[in-house]
N, CA, C and O of each residue as an XYZ file, in Angstrom:
464
protein
N       0.856     -1.257      0.097
C       0.111      0.085     -0.165
C       0.659      1.152     -0.147
O       1.476      1.179      0.773
N       0.618      2.201     -0.792
C       1.252      3.600     -0.810
C       1.194      4.261      0.734
O       0.306      4.167      1.582
N       2.421      4.932      0.771
C       2.311      5.827      1.888
C       1.833      7.172      1.590
O       2.102      7.695      0.508
N       1.005      7.879      2.657
C       0.531      9.117      2.255
C      -1.000      9.310      2.250
O      -1.571     10.400      2.288
N      -1.590      8.074      2.198
C      -2.961      7.857      1.801
C      -3.693      7.552      3.254
O      -3.170      6.826      4.099
N      -4.770      8.098      3.404
C      -5.623      7.983      4.680
C      -5.424      9.078      5.774
O      -4.623     10.011      5.733
N      -6.267      8.792      6.708
C      -6.141      9.945      7.523
C      -4.892      9.426      8.417
O      -4.536      8.247      8.433
N      -4.229     10.540      9.213
C      -3.369     10.637     10.021
C      -3.881     10.069     11.609
O      -4.912     10.521     12.107
N      -3.179      9.208     12.205
C      -3.576      8.828     13.473
C      -3.501      9.934     14.597
O      -2.622     10.794     14.527
N      -4.363      9.923     15.575
C      -4.201     11.089     16.586
C      -2.981     10.418     17.240
O      -2.777      9.212     17.375
N      -2.191     11.484     17.630
C      -1.001     11.460     18.496
C      -1.215     11.368     19.838
O      -1.961     12.214     20.330
N      -0.671     10.428     20.638
C      -1.045     10.606     22.133
C       0.136     11.410     22.866
O       1.304     11.251     22.513
N      -0.158     12.118     23.709
C       0.629     13.059     24.458
C       1.068     12.504     25.617
O       2.222     12.378     26.026
N      -0.092     12.146     26.163
C       0.182     11.670     27.617
C      -1.354     11.581     28.545
O      -2.462     11.235     28.135
N      -1.040     11.921     29.587
C      -2.189     11.820     30.752
C      -2.334     13.122     31.400
O      -1.334     13.805     31.618
N      -3.592     13.546     31.749
C      -3.884     14.661     32.556
C      -4.800     14.254     33.765
O      -5.465     13.221     33.838
N      -4.713     15.254     34.698
C      -5.804     14.930     35.765
C      -6.781     15.993     35.786
O      -6.514     17.191     35.696
N      -8.032     15.438     35.920
C      -9.176     16.199     35.866
C      -9.721     16.126     37.455
O     -10.495     15.302     37.944
N      -9.076     17.230     38.072
C      -9.441     17.084     39.477
C     -10.990     17.422     39.994
O     -11.620     16.738     40.801
N     -11.384     18.450     39.439
C     -12.980     18.772     39.483
C     -13.663     18.611     38.471
O     -13.871     19.586     37.748
N     -14.150     17.450     38.172
C     -14.777     16.930     36.939
C     -16.108     17.740     36.573
O     -16.456     17.890     35.402
N     -16.911     18.310     37.786
C     -17.899     18.865     37.685
C     -17.720     20.314     37.071
O     -18.576     20.743     36.298
N     -16.559     21.105     37.426
C     -15.977     22.250     36.829
C     -14.944     22.353     35.789
O     -14.280     23.282     35.330
N     -15.039     20.931     35.541
C     -13.753     20.862     34.097
C     -12.523     21.398     34.382
O     -11.919     22.068     33.544
N     -11.953     21.104     35.819
C     -10.702     21.947     36.222
C      -9.795     20.672     36.386
O      -9.951     19.791     37.231
N      -8.667     20.747     35.270
C      -7.417     20.129     35.240
C      -6.231     20.644     36.149
O      -6.090     21.838     36.415
N      -5.546     19.835     36.519
C      -4.234     20.264     37.346
C      -3.497     20.893     36.192
O      -3.305     20.381     35.089
N      -3.058     22.246     36.672
C      -2.540     23.265     35.678
C      -0.826     22.663     35.499
O      -0.164     22.073     36.353
N      -0.509     22.961     34.408
C       0.877     22.766     34.073
C       1.836     23.694     34.685
O       1.701     24.917     34.632
N       2.968     22.990     35.365
C       4.102     23.911     36.274
C       3.223     24.352     37.409
O       3.645     25.395     37.910
N       2.124     23.881     37.974
C       1.686     24.431     39.235
C       2.404     23.366     40.470
O       2.185     23.687     41.638
N       3.067     22.386     40.263
C       3.612     21.797     41.437
C       5.102     22.277     41.552
O       5.475     22.953     42.511
N       5.900     21.916     40.579
C       7.147     21.969     40.658
C       7.788     23.547     40.195
O       8.935     23.924     40.434
N       6.973     24.150     39.644
C       7.559     25.567     39.116
C       7.568     26.290     40.087
O       8.693     26.761     40.252
N       6.533     26.759     41.148
C       6.842     27.691     42.430
C       7.700     27.035     43.531
O       7.404     25.907     43.927
N       8.635     27.632     43.981
C       9.374     26.706     45.118
C       8.814     26.943     46.347
O       8.109     27.950     46.414
N       8.949     26.250     47.382
C       8.099     26.412     48.738
C       8.651     27.701     49.368
O       9.649     27.562     50.074
N       8.201     28.798     49.231
C       8.554     30.041     50.013
C       7.644     30.433     51.135
O       7.933     31.265     51.994
N       6.460     29.729     51.053
C       5.546     30.156     52.293
C       6.002     29.400     53.470
O       6.734     28.411     53.434
N       5.448     30.017     54.628
C       6.074     29.253     55.964
C       5.471     28.062     56.232
O       6.046     27.407     57.101
N       4.412     27.536     55.720
C       3.738     26.391     56.300
C       4.230     25.357     55.304
O       3.919     24.182     55.500
N       4.919     25.665     54.324
C       5.659     24.558     53.293
C       4.863     23.984     52.242
O       5.285     23.152     51.439
N       3.521     24.526     52.276
C       2.537     24.011     51.141
C       2.817     24.297     49.447
O       3.005     25.417     48.972
N       2.802     23.389     48.896
C       3.093     23.656     47.333
C       1.640     24.304     46.666
O       0.476     24.067     46.990
N       2.252     25.331     45.474
C       1.456     25.909     45.132
C       0.485     24.653     44.172
O       0.983     23.643     43.675
N      -0.858     25.017     44.100
C      -1.927     23.950     43.571
C      -2.742     24.593     42.447
O      -3.865     25.043     42.678
N      -2.231     24.636     41.330
C      -3.151     25.274     40.216
C      -3.973     24.468     39.496
O      -3.712     23.266     39.448
N      -4.937     24.914     38.915
C      -6.084     24.366     38.051
C      -6.465     25.401     37.078
O      -6.565     26.606     37.307
N      -6.699     24.684     35.774
C      -7.158     25.291     34.718
C      -8.539     24.788     34.103
O      -8.964     23.675     34.415
N      -9.192     25.564     33.284
C     -10.208     24.903     32.621
C      -9.902     24.694     31.122
O     -10.775     24.334     30.333
N      -8.640     24.933     30.771
C      -8.023     24.755     29.381
C      -7.322     23.594     29.098
O      -6.232     23.649     29.667
N      -7.474     22.474     28.415
C      -6.790     21.489     28.226
C      -5.438     21.921     27.832
O      -4.534     21.192     28.239
N      -5.083     22.998     27.093
C      -4.052     23.233     26.606
C      -3.057     23.906     27.734
O      -1.860     24.081     27.503
N      -3.632     24.233     28.875
C      -2.744     24.464     30.024
C      -2.620     23.316     31.098
O      -2.048     23.467     32.177
N      -3.157     22.278     30.721
C      -3.071     21.308     31.702
C      -1.706     20.420     31.634
O      -1.167     19.982     30.617
N      -1.370     20.300     32.732
C      -0.197     19.424     33.025
C      -0.283     17.940     32.701
O      -1.050     17.169     33.278
N       0.756     17.520     31.512
C       0.406     16.448     30.893
C       1.664     15.426     31.578
O       2.845     15.769     31.606
N       1.129     14.076     32.130
C       2.311     13.001     32.429
C       2.307     12.203     31.304
O       1.329     11.985     30.589
N       3.556     11.724     31.148
C       3.848     10.981     30.152
C       3.327      9.454     30.216
O       3.154      8.791     29.194
N       3.128      9.034     31.327
C       2.442      7.614     31.535
C       1.530      7.794     32.383
O       1.221      8.878     32.878
N       0.890      6.405     32.672
C      -0.348      6.458     33.510
C      -0.062      6.317     35.187
O      -0.802      6.675     36.103
N       1.261      5.674     35.257
C       1.759      5.560     36.583
C       2.217      6.846     36.938
O       1.949      7.006     38.129
N       2.768      7.816     36.485
C       3.246      9.075     36.781
C       1.887      9.984     37.249
O       1.848     10.737     38.222
N       0.864      9.729     36.360
C      -0.403     10.706     36.674
C      -0.892      9.974     37.945
O      -1.196     10.656     38.923
N      -0.988      8.584     37.991
C      -1.511      8.317     39.465
C      -0.751      8.776     40.380
O      -1.314      9.521     41.182
N       0.507      8.556     40.558
C       1.473      9.208     41.426
C       1.139     10.607     41.684
O       1.070     10.900     42.878
N       0.902     11.594     40.787
C       0.847     13.222     41.169
C      -0.364     13.206     41.821
O      -0.468     14.176     42.571
N      -1.504     12.335     41.822
C      -2.754     12.636     42.570
C      -2.358     12.834     44.048
O      -3.052     13.677     44.617
N      -1.530     12.329     44.699
C      -1.086     12.285     46.122
C      -0.800     13.908     46.328
O      -1.163     14.545     47.317
N      -0.094     14.433     45.219
C       0.249     15.819     45.852
C      -0.844     16.930     45.760
O      -0.804     18.032     46.308
N      -1.897     16.389     44.902
C      -3.240     17.178     45.015
C      -4.337     16.585     46.167
O      -5.430     17.140     46.280
N      -4.043     15.635     46.860
C      -4.944     14.907     47.761
C      -5.436     15.827     48.776
O      -6.636     16.008     48.981
N      -4.265     16.550     49.566
C      -4.724     17.382     50.719
C      -5.585     18.615     50.260
O      -6.417     19.156     50.988
N      -5.314     18.974     49.060
C      -6.173     20.167     48.734
C      -7.634     19.470     48.305
O      -8.593     20.017     48.849
N      -7.876     18.645     47.649
C      -9.070     17.790     47.344
C      -9.920     17.655     48.516
O     -10.958     18.291     48.695
N      -9.398     16.749     49.343
C     -10.095     16.594     50.947
C     -10.157     17.667     51.424
O     -11.136     17.699     52.170
N      -9.429     18.964     51.399
C      -9.990     20.178     52.351
C     -11.108     20.656     51.416
O     -11.763     21.606     51.843
N     -11.406     20.212     50.333
C     -12.402     20.962     49.605
C     -13.905     19.992     49.557
O     -15.022     20.296     49.138
N     -13.530     19.072     50.005
C     -14.704     17.942     50.272
C     -15.741     18.383     51.121
O     -15.495     19.066     52.115
N     -17.031     17.998     50.759
C     -18.151     18.708     51.644
C     -19.088     17.226     52.123
O     -19.182     16.257     51.369
N     -19.650     17.279     53.331
C     -20.599     16.265     53.553
C     -20.065     14.794     53.594
O     -20.889     13.893     53.435
N     -18.546     14.436     53.827
C     -18.077     13.261     53.759
C     -18.464     12.483     52.377
O     -18.490     11.252     52.359
N     -18.774     13.286     51.185
C     -18.873     12.468     50.055
C     -17.398     12.042     49.333
O     -16.405     12.686     49.672
N     -17.276     11.086     48.457
C     -16.017     10.831     47.949
C     -15.758     11.813     46.761
O     -16.631     12.322     46.059
N     -14.375     11.996     46.656
C     -14.010     12.756     45.684
C     -13.408     11.905     44.578
O     -12.688     10.913     44.685
N     -13.927     12.602     43.341
C     -13.645     11.843     42.154
C     -12.491     12.595     41.168
O     -12.801     13.611     40.545
N     -10.969     11.939     41.070
C     -10.407     12.578     40.088
C     -10.287     11.571     38.923
O      -9.980     10.385     39.036
N     -10.582     12.248     37.766
C     -10.417     11.656     36.654
C      -9.117     11.704     35.749
O      -8.674     12.763     35.307
N      -8.568     10.516     35.520
C      -7.125     10.454     34.435
C      -7.697     10.461     33.193
O      -8.454      9.530     32.918
N      -7.486     11.346     32.363
C      -7.675     11.692     31.052
C      -6.647     11.345     30.042
O      -5.564     11.909     30.195
N      -6.767     10.511     29.013
C      -5.842     10.532     27.837
C      -6.021     11.775     27.028
O      -7.098     12.174     26.584
N      -4.704     12.420     26.863
C      -4.677     13.662     25.916
C      -4.038     13.227     24.566
O      -2.953     12.647     24.536
N      -4.750     13.528     23.453
C      -4.222     13.380     22.192
C      -4.327     14.498     21.559
O      -5.116     15.327     22.012
N      -3.490     14.834     20.244
C      -3.468     15.859     19.484
C      -4.021     15.182     17.955
O      -3.473     14.293     17.303
N      -5.248     15.904     17.653
C      -5.547     15.421     16.278
C      -4.594     15.952     15.284
O      -3.684     16.757     15.484
N      -4.991     15.299     14.032
C      -4.116     15.799     12.875
C      -4.191     17.229     12.535
O      -3.327     17.748     11.829
N      -5.272     17.941     13.049
C      -5.515     19.220     12.654
C      -4.937     20.191     13.872
O      -5.105     21.404     13.997
N      -4.275     19.368     14.646
C      -3.519     20.404     15.985
C      -4.629     20.426     17.163
O      -4.289     20.894     18.250
N      -5.667     20.039     17.022
C      -6.573     20.317     18.229
C      -6.322     19.036     19.259
O      -6.189     17.851     18.953
N      -6.303     19.587     20.445
C      -6.061     18.753     21.774
C      -7.494     18.109     22.009
O      -8.494     18.827     22.008
N      -7.561     16.913     22.184
C      -8.753     16.098     22.852
C      -8.198     15.295     24.167
O      -7.040     15.100     24.539
N      -9.405     14.915     24.712
C      -9.156     13.975     26.094
C     -10.171     13.012     26.097
O     -11.226     13.281     25.523
N     -10.012     11.863     26.688
C     -10.870     10.748     26.870
C     -10.563     10.130     28.372
O      -9.481     10.088     28.956
N     -11.730      9.710     28.769
C     -11.213      9.184     30.244
C     -10.508      7.917     30.244
O     -10.579      7.174     29.265
N      -9.962      7.676     31.075
C      -9.219      6.345     31.101
C      -9.620      5.700     32.491
O      -9.926      4.508     32.512
N      -9.626      6.425     33.611
C      -9.846      5.582     35.044
C     -10.232      6.793     35.838
O      -9.663      7.881     35.751
N     -11.305      6.499     36.663
C     -11.577      7.355     37.893
C     -11.136      7.002     39.174
O     -11.221      5.836     39.559
N     -10.638      7.961     39.923
C      -9.947      7.429     41.297
C     -10.908      8.180     42.462
O     -11.072      9.400     42.423
N     -11.366      7.556     43.233
C     -12.198      8.023     44.250
C     -11.331      8.403     45.753
O     -10.719      7.484     46.299
N     -11.324      9.407     46.200
C     -10.582      9.610     47.559
C     -11.813     10.017     48.492
O     -12.676     10.856     48.236
N     -11.682      9.167     49.717
C     -12.813      9.049     50.708
C     -12.286      9.740     52.019
O     -11.256      9.257     52.491
N     -12.648     10.416     52.430
C     -12.529     11.156     53.959
C     -13.142     10.503     54.757
O     -14.341     10.302     54.562
N     -12.490      9.982     55.891
C     -13.043      9.212     56.885
C     -12.843     10.014     58.226
O     -11.726     10.225     58.697
N     -14.117     10.477     58.848
C     -13.851     11.189     59.987
C     -13.664     10.337     61.226
O     -14.131      9.200     61.304
N     -13.022     10.874     62.120
C     -12.576     10.400     63.333
C     -13.435     10.324     64.451
O     -13.024     10.311     65.611
N     -14.831     10.264     64.060
C     -15.819     10.121     65.135
C     -16.281      8.571     65.307
O     -17.107      8.265     66.166
């Protein structure tokens, strides 16, 4: 078969974390490692964005899952009424026309247990 015919396949870029699916809020690029810890309580800056183009992309699924730990404290602090918090790992691809698209891969639930 001759080369150059047919549609170009989507290019997989990696994985993004959809931290707040209801608000379509992704973990923002450079939010964890870009800003040094200068505040007195030692917390890392947690950035979010609604734009897929500004989302942090992890190369593999294992790295994306590991990154959830860095956002867990923030997500748990935002939890209401002891409901589980859902984080969705999404595969990010670039279409042949340059458009970024994402699709769900896995949902992870964080559960806050009260000490009562």
